[in-house]
FISELO-432332 format. One record per residue (C-alpha): residue number from 1; x, y, z; residue in one letter. Coordinates in Angstrom, 1 decimal, m for minus. Layout:
REM FISELO-432332
+-----+--------+--------+--------+--------+
! num !      X !      Y !      Z ! residu !
+-----+--------+--------+--------+--------+
! NUM !      X !      Y !      Z !      A !
...
+-----+--------+--------+--------+--------+
REM end
This chain:
REM FISELO-432332
+-----+--------+--------+--------+--------+
! num !      X !      Y !      Z ! residu !
+-----+--------+--------+--------+--------+
!   1 !   45.2 !  121.8 !  194.4 !      X !
!   2 !   44.4 !  122.6 !  190.8 !      X !
!   3 !   41.0 !  121.2 !  189.7 !      X !
!   4 !   41.0 !  118.5 !  187.1 !      X !
!   5 !   37.9 !  119.9 !  185.2 !      X !
!   6 !   36.4 !  123.4 !  184.9 !      X !
!   7 !   32.8 !  123.7 !  183.9 !      X !
!   8 !   32.4 !  127.1 !  182.3 !      X !
!   9 !   29.1 !  128.9 !  182.0 !      X !
!  10 !   28.2 !  132.2 !  180.4 !      X !
!  11 !   24.7 !  133.4 !  181.3 !      X !
!  12 !   22.4 !  136.3 !  180.6 !      X !
!  13 !   18.8 !  136.7 !  181.9 !      X !
!  14 !   18.1 !  133.0 !  182.5 !      X !
!  15 !   18.5 !  132.9 !  186.1 !      X !
!  16 !   16.2 !  130.2 !  187.2 !      X !
!  17 !   17.8 !  127.8 !  184.7 !      X !
!  18 !   21.3 !  128.8 !  185.6 !      X !
!  19 !   20.7 !  128.2 !  189.3 !      X !
!  20 !   19.3 !  124.7 !  188.6 !      X !
!  21 !   22.4 !  124.0 !  186.4 !      X !
!  22 !   24.8 !  124.9 !  189.1 !      X !
!  23 !   22.9 !  122.8 !  191.6 !      X !
!  24 !   22.9 !  119.9 !  189.3 !      X !
!  25 !   26.6 !  120.1 !  188.9 !      X !
!  26 !   27.4 !  120.5 !  192.6 !      X !
!  27 !   25.2 !  117.5 !  193.3 !      X !
!  28 !   27.9 !  115.4 !  191.8 !      X !
!  29 !   30.0 !  116.0 !  195.0 !      X !
!  30 !   33.2 !  116.0 !  193.3 !      X !
!  31 !   36.4 !  117.5 !  194.6 !      X !
!  32 !   37.9 !  117.3 !  191.0 !      X !
!  33 !   35.7 !  120.0 !  189.4 !      X !
!  34 !   35.1 !  123.7 !  189.6 !      X !
!  35 !   32.3 !  125.8 !  188.2 !      X !
!  36 !   33.0 !  129.2 !  186.6 !      X !
!  37 !   30.1 !  131.6 !  185.8 !      X !
!  38 !   30.2 !  134.9 !  183.9 !      X !
!  39 !   26.8 !  136.6 !  184.5 !      X !
!  40 !   25.5 !  139.4 !  182.5 !      X !
!  41 !   22.1 !  139.2 !  183.7 !      X !
!  42 !   19.8 !  142.3 !  184.6 !      X !
!  43 !   19.1 !  141.0 !  188.0 !      X !
!  44 !   21.5 !  139.7 !  190.9 !      X !
!  45 !   19.5 !  136.6 !  191.3 !      X !
!  46 !   22.3 !  134.1 !  190.4 !      X !
!  47 !   24.7 !  136.4 !  192.5 !      X !
!  48 !   22.7 !  136.1 !  195.5 !      X !
!  49 !   22.4 !  132.4 !  195.1 !      X !
!  50 !   26.2 !  132.1 !  194.7 !      X !
!  51 !   26.8 !  134.2 !  197.7 !      X !
!  52 !   24.5 !  132.0 !  199.9 !      X !
!  53 !   26.3 !  128.8 !  198.7 !      X !
!  54 !   29.7 !  129.8 !  200.0 !      X !
!  55 !   31.2 !  127.2 !  197.8 !      X !
!  56 !   35.0 !  127.1 !  197.2 !      X !
!  57 !   34.2 !  125.1 !  193.9 !      X !
!  58 !   32.4 !  128.1 !  192.3 !      X !
!  59 !   34.0 !  131.1 !  190.9 !      X !
!  60 !   31.8 !  133.9 !  189.8 !      X !
!  61 !   31.8 !  137.2 !  187.9 !      X !
!  62 !   28.8 !  139.6 !  187.7 !      X !
!  63 !   28.4 !  142.5 !  185.4 !      X !
!  64 !   25.1 !  143.9 !  184.5 !      X !
!  65 !   26.5 !  146.6 !  182.1 !      X !
!  66 !   27.0 !  146.3 !  178.3 !      X !
!  67 !   28.9 !  143.1 !  177.6 !      X !
!  68 !   29.0 !  141.2 !  174.3 !      X !
!  69 !   28.0 !  137.6 !  174.2 !      X !
!  70 !   31.5 !  136.5 !  173.0 !      X !
!  71 !   33.0 !  138.6 !  175.8 !      X !
!  72 !   30.8 !  136.9 !  178.4 !      X !
!  73 !   32.0 !  133.5 !  177.2 !      X !
!  74 !   35.7 !  134.7 !  177.2 !      X !
!  75 !   35.2 !  135.9 !  180.9 !      X !
!  76 !   33.8 !  132.5 !  181.9 !      X !
!  77 !   37.0 !  130.7 !  180.4 !      X !
!  78 !   39.2 !  133.4 !  181.9 !      X !
!  79 !   37.9 !  132.3 !  185.4 !      X !
!  80 !   38.9 !  128.7 !  184.9 !      X !
!  81 !   42.0 !  127.2 !  186.5 !      X !
!  82 !   41.3 !  123.5 !  185.7 !      X !
!  83 !   43.6 !  121.3 !  183.7 !      X !
!  84 !   40.7 !  120.8 !  181.3 !      X !
!  85 !   37.5 !  122.8 !  180.6 !      X !
!  86 !   34.1 !  122.1 !  179.3 !      X !
!  87 !   31.8 !  124.9 !  178.3 !      X !
!  88 !   28.1 !  124.3 !  178.9 !      X !
!  89 !   25.0 !  126.5 !  178.4 !      X !
!  90 !   23.2 !  128.0 !  181.4 !      X !
!  91 !   20.3 !  125.4 !  180.9 !      X !
!  92 !   22.7 !  122.4 !  180.6 !      X !
!  93 !   24.7 !  120.2 !  182.9 !      X !
!  94 !   27.4 !  117.5 !  183.0 !      X !
!  95 !   27.4 !  113.9 !  183.5 !      X !
!  96 !   29.7 !  111.9 !  185.9 !      X !
!  97 !   31.3 !  110.5 !  182.7 !      X !
!  98 !   32.8 !  113.9 !  182.0 !      X !
!  99 !   35.1 !  113.6 !  185.1 !      X !
! 100 !   36.0 !  110.2 !  184.3 !      X !
! 101 !   37.0 !  111.1 !  180.8 !      X !
! 102 !   38.9 !  114.1 !  182.0 !      X !
! 103 !   41.0 !  111.9 !  184.2 !      X !
! 104 !   41.6 !  109.5 !  181.4 !      X !
! 105 !   42.6 !  112.4 !  179.1 !      X !
! 106 !   45.0 !  113.7 !  181.9 !      X !
! 107 !   46.6 !  110.4 !  182.3 !      X !
! 108 !   47.2 !  109.9 !  178.8 !      X !
! 109 !   48.2 !  113.5 !  177.6 !      X !
! 110 !   45.2 !  113.9 !  175.4 !      X !
! 111 !   44.4 !  117.4 !  174.2 !      X !
! 112 !   40.7 !  117.0 !  173.3 !      X !
! 113 !   37.8 !  114.6 !  173.7 !      X !
! 114 !   34.2 !  114.8 !  172.5 !      X !
! 115 !   31.2 !  112.6 !  172.6 !      X !
! 116 !   29.5 !  111.2 !  169.5 !      X !
! 117 !   26.1 !  111.0 !  171.3 !      X !
! 118 !   24.2 !  113.7 !  173.3 !      X !
! 119 !   21.6 !  113.5 !  176.0 !      X !
! 120 !   18.9 !  116.1 !  175.5 !      X !
! 121 !   16.6 !  117.6 !  178.0 !      X !
! 122 !   13.7 !  119.8 !  177.0 !      X !
! 123 !   12.7 !  121.9 !  179.8 !      X !
! 124 !    8.9 !  122.4 !  180.4 !      X !
! 125 !    7.4 !  124.8 !  177.9 !      X !
! 126 !   10.4 !  124.4 !  175.5 !      X !
! 127 !    8.6 !  122.4 !  172.9 !      X !
! 128 !    4.8 !  122.1 !  172.4 !      X !
! 129 !    5.0 !  118.2 !  172.2 !      X !
! 130 !    6.7 !  118.1 !  175.7 !      X !
! 131 !    4.8 !  120.6 !  177.8 !      X !
! 132 !    6.0 !  119.1 !  181.1 !      X !
! 133 !    9.5 !  118.4 !  180.0 !      X !
! 134 !   11.4 !  115.5 !  178.5 !      X !
! 135 !   14.6 !  113.6 !  178.6 !      X !
! 136 !   15.8 !  111.9 !  175.5 !      X !
! 137 !   18.6 !  109.4 !  176.1 !      X !
! 138 !   20.3 !  107.8 !  172.9 !      X !
! 139 !   21.7 !  104.3 !  172.8 !      X !
! 140 !   25.4 !  104.3 !  172.9 !      X !
! 141 !   28.4 !  102.0 !  173.2 !      X !
! 142 !   31.7 !  102.3 !  175.2 !      X !
! 143 !   34.2 !  102.7 !  172.2 !      X !
! 144 !   36.6 !  105.5 !  171.9 !      X !
! 145 !   38.7 !  106.3 !  168.9 !      X !
! 146 !   41.3 !  108.7 !  167.7 !      X !
! 147 !   40.1 !  111.3 !  165.0 !      X !
! 148 !   42.1 !  112.7 !  162.2 !      X !
! 149 !   41.8 !  116.5 !  162.8 !      X !
! 150 !   43.0 !  117.7 !  159.4 !      X !
! 151 !   40.9 !  115.3 !  157.3 !      X !
! 152 !   37.8 !  116.2 !  159.2 !      X !
! 153 !   38.4 !  119.9 !  159.2 !      X !
! 154 !   38.9 !  120.0 !  155.5 !      X !
! 155 !   35.8 !  118.1 !  155.0 !      X !
! 156 !   33.8 !  120.6 !  157.1 !      X !
! 157 !   35.3 !  123.5 !  155.0 !      X !
! 158 !   34.3 !  121.7 !  151.7 !      X !
! 159 !   30.9 !  121.7 !  153.1 !      X !
! 160 !   30.8 !  125.4 !  153.7 !      X !
! 161 !   31.3 !  125.1 !  157.5 !      X !
! 162 !   27.8 !  123.8 !  157.9 !      X !
! 163 !   26.4 !  121.4 !  160.4 !      X !
! 164 !   29.7 !  121.3 !  162.3 !      X !
! 165 !   28.2 !  119.2 !  165.1 !      X !
! 166 !   27.9 !  116.3 !  162.6 !      X !
! 167 !   31.7 !  116.2 !  162.4 !      X !
! 168 !   33.9 !  114.5 !  165.1 !      X !
! 169 !   36.0 !  117.5 !  165.6 !      X !
! 170 !   37.1 !  119.1 !  169.0 !      X !
! 171 !   34.5 !  121.2 !  170.9 !      X !
! 172 !   34.9 !  123.3 !  174.0 !      X !
! 173 !   31.0 !  123.5 !  174.0 !      X !
! 174 !   30.0 !  120.0 !  175.5 !      X !
! 175 !   33.5 !  118.7 !  174.8 !      X !
! 176 !   36.5 !  118.5 !  176.9 !      X !
! 177 !   39.8 !  120.4 !  175.9 !      X !
! 178 !   43.0 !  121.0 !  177.6 !      X !
! 179 !   43.2 !  124.5 !  179.0 !      X !
! 180 !   46.7 !  124.9 !  177.8 !      X !
! 181 !   45.4 !  124.5 !  174.2 !      X !
! 182 !   43.0 !  127.5 !  174.8 !      X !
! 183 !   45.8 !  129.5 !  176.2 !      X !
! 184 !   47.8 !  128.9 !  173.0 !      X !
! 185 !   44.7 !  130.1 !  171.0 !      X !
! 186 !   44.6 !  133.2 !  173.2 !      X !
! 187 !   48.2 !  134.0 !  172.7 !      X !
! 188 !   47.9 !  133.8 !  169.0 !      X !
! 189 !   44.5 !  135.7 !  168.6 !      X !
! 190 !   44.2 !  137.8 !  171.8 !      X !
! 191 !   41.1 !  135.8 !  173.1 !      X !
! 192 !   39.7 !  132.3 !  173.6 !      X !
! 193 !   36.7 !  133.0 !  171.6 !      X !
! 194 !   36.3 !  135.2 !  168.4 !      X !
! 195 !   33.8 !  135.5 !  165.6 !      X !
! 196 !   30.1 !  135.4 !  166.4 !      X !
! 197 !   29.6 !  131.9 !  167.8 !      X !
! 198 !   32.0 !  130.4 !  170.5 !      X !
! 199 !   31.0 !  126.9 !  169.5 !      X !
! 200 !   32.3 !  126.6 !  166.1 !      X !
! 201 !   35.0 !  129.2 !  166.5 !      X !
! 202 !   36.6 !  127.0 !  169.2 !      X !
! 203 !   36.0 !  123.9 !  167.1 !      X !
! 204 !   38.0 !  125.1 !  164.2 !      X !
! 205 !   40.6 !  126.8 !  166.4 !      X !
! 206 !   41.2 !  123.7 !  168.7 !      X !
! 207 !   41.3 !  121.5 !  165.4 !      X !
! 208 !   44.3 !  123.9 !  164.3 !      X !
! 209 !   46.3 !  123.6 !  167.5 !      X !
! 210 !   45.6 !  120.2 !  169.2 !      X !
! 211 !   48.1 !  117.4 !  168.7 !      X !
! 212 !   45.5 !  114.8 !  169.2 !      X !
! 213 !   41.7 !  114.3 !  169.7 !      X !
! 214 !   39.5 !  111.4 !  170.6 !      X !
! 215 !   35.8 !  110.7 !  170.2 !      X !
! 216 !   33.9 !  108.4 !  172.6 !      X !
! 217 !   30.4 !  107.1 !  172.2 !      X !
! 218 !   29.0 !  107.6 !  175.6 !      X !
! 219 !   27.5 !  111.0 !  176.4 !      X !
! 220 !   29.4 !  113.3 !  178.9 !      X !
! 221 !   26.9 !  116.1 !  179.3 !      X !
! 222 !   23.1 !  117.0 !  179.0 !      X !
! 223 !   22.2 !  119.6 !  176.4 !      X !
! 224 !   19.3 !  121.6 !  177.8 !      X !
! 225 !   16.7 !  123.3 !  175.6 !      X !
! 226 !   14.6 !  125.9 !  177.7 !      X !
! 227 !   11.9 !  128.1 !  176.2 !      X !
! 228 !   14.3 !  130.9 !  175.4 !      X !
! 229 !   17.3 !  128.8 !  174.1 !      X !
! 230 !   18.7 !  129.3 !  170.7 !      X !
! 231 !   17.6 !  125.7 !  169.7 !      X !
! 232 !   13.9 !  126.3 !  170.6 !      X !
! 233 !   14.0 !  129.6 !  168.7 !      X !
! 234 !   15.5 !  128.1 !  165.6 !      X !
! 235 !   12.4 !  125.9 !  165.1 !      X !
! 236 !   10.3 !  129.1 !  164.7 !      X !
! 237 !   12.5 !  131.1 !  162.3 !      X !
! 238 !   13.6 !  133.6 !  164.8 !      X !
! 239 !   17.2 !  133.1 !  163.7 !      X !
! 240 !   16.5 !  134.3 !  160.1 !      X !
! 241 !   16.4 !  138.0 !  159.1 !      X !
! 242 !   18.6 !  141.1 !  158.7 !      X !
! 243 !   21.7 !  141.7 !  160.6 !      X !
! 244 !   20.1 !  144.7 !  162.3 !      X !
! 245 !   20.0 !  144.3 !  166.0 !      X !
! 246 !   21.0 !  140.5 !  166.0 !      X !
! 247 !   22.2 !  139.5 !  169.5 !      X !
! 248 !   25.6 !  138.4 !  168.3 !      X !
! 249 !   26.5 !  142.0 !  167.2 !      X !
! 250 !   25.4 !  143.7 !  170.3 !      X !
! 251 !   28.3 !  145.6 !  171.8 !      X !
! 252 !   30.5 !  144.6 !  168.9 !      X !
! 253 !   30.7 !  148.0 !  167.3 !      X !
! 254 !   32.9 !  147.9 !  164.1 !      X !
! 255 !   32.7 !  144.1 !  163.7 !      X !
! 256 !   33.6 !  143.3 !  160.0 !      X !
! 257 !   32.0 !  140.2 !  158.3 !      X !
! 258 !   34.2 !  138.2 !  156.0 !      X !
! 259 !   33.4 !  139.1 !  152.4 !      X !
! 260 !   32.6 !  135.4 !  151.6 !      X !
! 261 !   29.6 !  135.6 !  153.9 !      X !
! 262 !   26.1 !  137.0 !  152.6 !      X !
! 263 !   25.0 !  139.5 !  155.0 !      X !
! 264 !   21.8 !  138.0 !  156.4 !      X !
! 265 !   21.2 !  136.6 !  159.8 !      X !
! 266 !   20.9 !  132.8 !  159.9 !      X !
! 267 !   22.6 !  130.0 !  161.8 !      X !
! 268 !   24.2 !  129.1 !  158.5 !      X !
! 269 !   25.9 !  132.5 !  158.0 !      X !
! 270 !   26.8 !  132.8 !  161.7 !      X !
! 271 !   28.5 !  129.2 !  161.6 !      X !
! 272 !   30.5 !  130.1 !  158.4 !      X !
! 273 !   31.4 !  133.5 !  159.6 !      X !
! 274 !   32.8 !  132.3 !  162.9 !      X !
! 275 !   34.7 !  129.4 !  161.4 !      X !
! 276 !   36.4 !  131.6 !  158.9 !      X !
! 277 !   37.3 !  134.1 !  161.5 !      X !
! 278 !   39.1 !  131.3 !  163.5 !      X !
! 279 !   41.2 !  130.5 !  160.5 !      X !
! 280 !   41.9 !  134.2 !  159.6 !      X !
! 281 !   43.1 !  135.0 !  163.2 !      X !
! 282 !   45.2 !  132.0 !  163.3 !      X !
! 283 !   46.7 !  132.8 !  160.0 !      X !
! 284 !   45.7 !  129.4 !  158.5 !      X !
! 285 !   45.7 !  130.6 !  154.9 !      X !
! 286 !   46.1 !  127.3 !  153.2 !      X !
! 287 !   43.0 !  126.0 !  155.1 !      X !
! 288 !   41.1 !  129.1 !  154.1 !      X !
! 289 !   41.5 !  128.1 !  150.5 !      X !
! 290 !   39.5 !  124.8 !  151.2 !      X !
! 291 !   36.2 !  126.8 !  152.1 !      X !
! 292 !   33.4 !  126.1 !  149.6 !      X !
! 293 !   31.5 !  129.3 !  149.4 !      X !
! 294 !   28.9 !  127.6 !  147.1 !      X !
! 295 !   27.9 !  125.1 !  149.7 !      X !
! 296 !   27.3 !  127.8 !  152.2 !      X !
! 297 !   25.1 !  129.8 !  149.7 !      X !
! 298 !   23.1 !  126.8 !  148.9 !      X !
! 299 !   22.6 !  125.6 !  152.4 !      X !
! 300 !   21.7 !  129.1 !  153.6 !      X !
! 301 !   19.1 !  129.4 !  150.8 !      X !
! 302 !   17.5 !  126.0 !  151.5 !      X !
! 303 !   17.3 !  126.5 !  155.3 !      X !
! 304 !   16.0 !  130.1 !  155.4 !      X !
! 305 !   14.0 !  130.8 !  152.2 !      X !
! 306 !   10.7 !  130.1 !  154.0 !      X !
! 307 !   11.5 !  133.2 !  156.1 !      X !
! 308 !   13.6 !  135.6 !  154.1 !      X !
! 309 !   13.8 !  134.5 !  150.5 !      X !
! 310 !   14.0 !  138.0 !  149.0 !      X !
! 311 !   16.7 !  139.0 !  151.4 !      X !
! 312 !   18.8 !  136.0 !  150.6 !      X !
! 313 !   18.6 !  136.5 !  146.9 !      X !
! 314 !   19.6 !  140.2 !  147.2 !      X !
! 315 !   22.6 !  139.3 !  149.6 !      X !
! 316 !   23.6 !  136.4 !  147.5 !      X !
! 317 !   24.0 !  138.5 !  144.5 !      X !
! 318 !   26.0 !  141.1 !  146.4 !      X !
! 319 !   28.3 !  138.3 !  147.7 !      X !
! 320 !   28.8 !  136.9 !  144.3 !      X !
! 321 !   29.8 !  140.4 !  142.9 !      X !
! 322 !   32.2 !  141.1 !  145.9 !      X !
! 323 !   34.0 !  137.8 !  145.3 !      X !
! 324 !   34.1 !  138.3 !  141.5 !      X !
! 325 !   32.1 !  135.1 !  140.8 !      X !
! 326 !   30.2 !  135.0 !  137.5 !      X !
! 327 !   26.5 !  134.0 !  137.2 !      X !
! 328 !   27.5 !  131.1 !  135.0 !      X !
! 329 !   30.1 !  129.7 !  137.7 !      X !
! 330 !   27.5 !  130.3 !  140.4 !      X !
! 331 !   24.8 !  128.4 !  138.6 !      X !
! 332 !   27.1 !  125.4 !  138.0 !      X !
! 333 !   28.5 !  125.2 !  141.4 !      X !
! 334 !   25.0 !  126.0 !  143.0 !      X !
! 335 !   23.6 !  123.1 !  141.3 !      X !
! 336 !   26.4 !  120.7 !  142.4 !      X !
! 337 !   25.9 !  122.0 !  146.0 !      X !
! 338 !   22.1 !  121.5 !  146.0 !      X !
! 339 !   22.6 !  118.1 !  144.6 !      X !
! 340 !   25.0 !  117.2 !  147.3 !      X !
! 341 !   22.9 !  118.5 !  150.1 !      X !
! 342 !   19.6 !  116.8 !  149.1 !      X !
! 343 !   21.6 !  113.4 !  148.3 !      X !
! 344 !   23.0 !  113.6 !  151.8 !      X !
! 345 !   19.5 !  114.5 !  153.3 !      X !
! 346 !   18.0 !  111.4 !  151.4 !      X !
! 347 !   20.6 !  109.1 !  152.7 !      X !
! 348 !   20.1 !  110.3 !  156.1 !      X !
! 349 !   16.3 !  109.6 !  155.9 !      X !
! 350 !   17.0 !  106.2 !  154.5 !      X !
! 351 !   19.5 !  105.4 !  157.2 !      X !
! 352 !   17.1 !  106.6 !  159.9 !      X !
! 353 !   14.3 !  104.4 !  158.5 !      X !
! 354 !   16.6 !  101.3 !  158.3 !      X !
! 355 !   18.2 !  102.0 !  161.6 !      X !
! 356 !   17.1 !   99.9 !  164.8 !      X !
! 357 !   18.1 !  102.7 !  167.0 !      X !
! 358 !   15.6 !  103.6 !  169.7 !      X !
! 359 !   16.0 !  106.7 !  171.9 !      X !
! 360 !   14.7 !  106.4 !  175.4 !      X !
! 361 !   12.2 !  109.2 !  176.2 !      X !
! 362 !   11.2 !  110.0 !  179.8 !      X !
! 363 !    8.5 !  112.5 !  180.3 !      X !
! 364 !    7.5 !  114.9 !  182.9 !      X !
! 365 !   10.7 !  116.1 !  184.4 !      X !
! 366 !   10.6 !  119.6 !  186.0 !      X !
! 367 !   14.2 !  120.7 !  185.9 !      X !
! 368 !   17.7 !  119.5 !  185.1 !      X !
! 369 !   18.7 !  118.5 !  188.6 !      X !
! 370 !   16.0 !  115.9 !  188.3 !      X !
! 371 !   17.4 !  114.8 !  185.1 !      X !
! 372 !   20.8 !  113.8 !  186.9 !      X !
! 373 !   18.8 !  111.8 !  189.6 !      X !
! 374 !   16.9 !  109.9 !  186.9 !      X !
! 375 !   19.9 !  109.4 !  184.6 !      X !
! 376 !   22.2 !  108.1 !  187.4 !      X !
! 377 !   19.5 !  105.8 !  188.9 !      X !
+-----+--------+--------+--------+--------+
REM end
């Protein structure tokens, strides 16, 4: 029988976290799910674990050779056979609510569902303030609402494809999407994921293809943050620098950046590049016109100037020249973008101070399998 929900994981050299992630999902004891893993690790540790499991609910591919990160994600999705898929990291897990929501989506012919709230688990050692691990559970309701895809996608483009997780758009990463939608994307582009970040590429691509999308308040998964995760590294500026030797371009010889993207490494430029790539490959030329290059340039400078200010200035000037943007035009639009960014930031700070929201924090949790035991108790 075809699984209802496929949980796809792409992993590389984080074996102990991946094993615990798999164990946590299997502990749900559901015959409605399957787990697919594409493993590009240097050691066969996960492979050996899978072989010992002998589980029919797990599909696995191991390749220790040169594989790009995007190809690893594509392989994980290629293995899936479920009606719906959810992509998670190798230090994450799903909650029982994910299976319930997949059933609801299937019964109501829903293409995509995401959650407004997220449960976060900091593995021991990920953050200095949580040396023995911590689980952060936000307050949430039980509402669910339909989202306007075009309206929210255009809003994201007007904001330079920045901070896409703040928008209620579809996500394969920690969201649930009908597999048929991903197959349509692959038919049009040649792959499930392109660009440099599978997260925002799929968010933009699914937004262009899906006929409907819903957002619920209750979390459906746990976002893990281990010591080597991208989230943990972003706190220390490891995601700012030149494009030379960045992990996203490993085994991606000949990759061409969009001319609207300044050529320096940052979360901001990777987001924008990947979102634009989705629109280009889907030939969504009218939507491409909505992209605000000035917002990207301003947000990239604000977020990364502490680490690479000279490089940002150099590459920004090159980008302006390549796109035939005058200095006067840039100064005016840059000022508008900066004002908008800091106004949003001020409002967010004010709203946070006025909010009565209180996250629940549970300390000293050794691994993500224990997270599920605690969350479900």
